[in-house]
C-alpha positions in Angstrom: 0.2 -0.1 -0.2 2.8 2.6 0.9 4.5 2.0 -2.1 2.0 2.1 -4.1 1.7 5.8 -2.5 4.7 6.2 -3.0 4.4 5.5 -6.3 1.6 8.2 -7.0 3.6 11.1 -4.6 6.3 10.9 -7.8 4.1 11.3 -10.1 1.2 13.5 -8.9 5.1 16.3 -8.4 6.2 15.7 -11.4 2.5 16.5 -13.2 1.8 20.0 -10.2 5.0 21.4 -11.5 4.3 20.7 -15.4 1.4 22.3 -14.8 2.5 25.3 -13.1 4.6 26.2 -15.7 2.1 25.6 -18.4 0.1 27.9 -16.5 2.2 30.5 -15.8 3.8 31.0 -18.7 0.9 31.2 -21.2 -0.2 33.8 -18.5 2.8 35.2 -18.4 3.1 35.6 -22.3 -0.5 36.3 -22.7 0.0 39.2 -20.9 4.0 40.1 -22.7 1.7 39.8 -26.1 -1.3 42.1 -25.2 1.2 44.8 -23.3 0.6 44.3 -20.0 3.9 46.0 -18.7 3.8 45.3 -14.7 6.0 43.6 -12.1 2.9 40.9 -12.3 3.8 39.8 -16.2 7.8 39.8 -15.1 6.7 37.7 -11.9 4.6 35.1 -13.7 7.2 34.4 -17.0 10.3 34.3 -13.6 7.4 31.3 -11.6 7.1 30.1 -15.1 10.6 29.5 -15.7 11.5 27.7 -12.4 9.1 25.7 -12.6 10.1 24.6 -16.0 13.6 23.9 -14.6 11.8 22.4 -12.1 10.0 19.4 -14.2 13.3 18.9 -16.3 15.6 18.3 -12.8 11.9 15.5 -11.3 11.7 13.8 -14.7 15.7 13.7 -14.9 15.1 12.4 -11.7 12.8 10.3 -12.4 13.8 8.7 -15.1 17.1 7.4 -14.1 16.2 5.9 -11.0 14.6 3.7 -13.0 15.1 0.1 -13.4 12.4 -1.0 -15.2 14.0 1.0 -18.1 17.6 0.5 -20.6 20.1 2.8 -20.0 20.3 3.6 -24.3 16.5 4.7 -22.8 17.2 6.9 -20.2 19.6 8.5 -22.1 16.7 9.3 -24.6 14.7 10.7 -22.2 17.7 13.0 -20.5 18.4 14.5 -24.1 15.0 14.8 -24.8 14.2 16.5 -21.4 17.5 19.2 -22.0 16.4 19.8 -25.7 13.4 19.7 -26.2 11.8 20.7 -22.9 7.9 21.3 -22.2 7.7 18.6 -26.1 9.7 15.2 -24.0 7.8 16.2 -20.7 4.6 15.9 -22.6 5.4 13.4 -23.7 6.5 11.5 -20.8 2.9 12.7 -18.9 1.1 11.1 -21.3 3.2 7.5 -22.7 6.6 7.3 -20.2 6.0 8.4 -17.0 3.7 6.0 -15.5 5.8 2.4 -16.8 9.2 4.8 -16.1 7.7 5.6 -12.2 5.7 2.4 -11.6 8.0 -0.3 -11.9 10.6 1.9 -9.5 8.5 1.5 -6.6 7.0 -2.4 -7.4 
């Protein structure tokens, strides 16, 4: 039971940080585009950037700790997170994370 809870906790952290990054970055960019120049626009973008770095680090840690996938696949996910952050994170959420993380806590 506890191991299942640990999986959901790890899964939720990545999902939460990814969602925060997406929301803050989109709102910050939108406010920049419509020329609302206030301190809040910069704050939104900075929080979005920090959350982006957060989900990239979380994703890389989850992939590297996995015992289920091969080292070649670990390298592929890691390079993807570093090079194509948002796209890789989206694909990781859709397909990869349940397979990578769930086996880690069984």
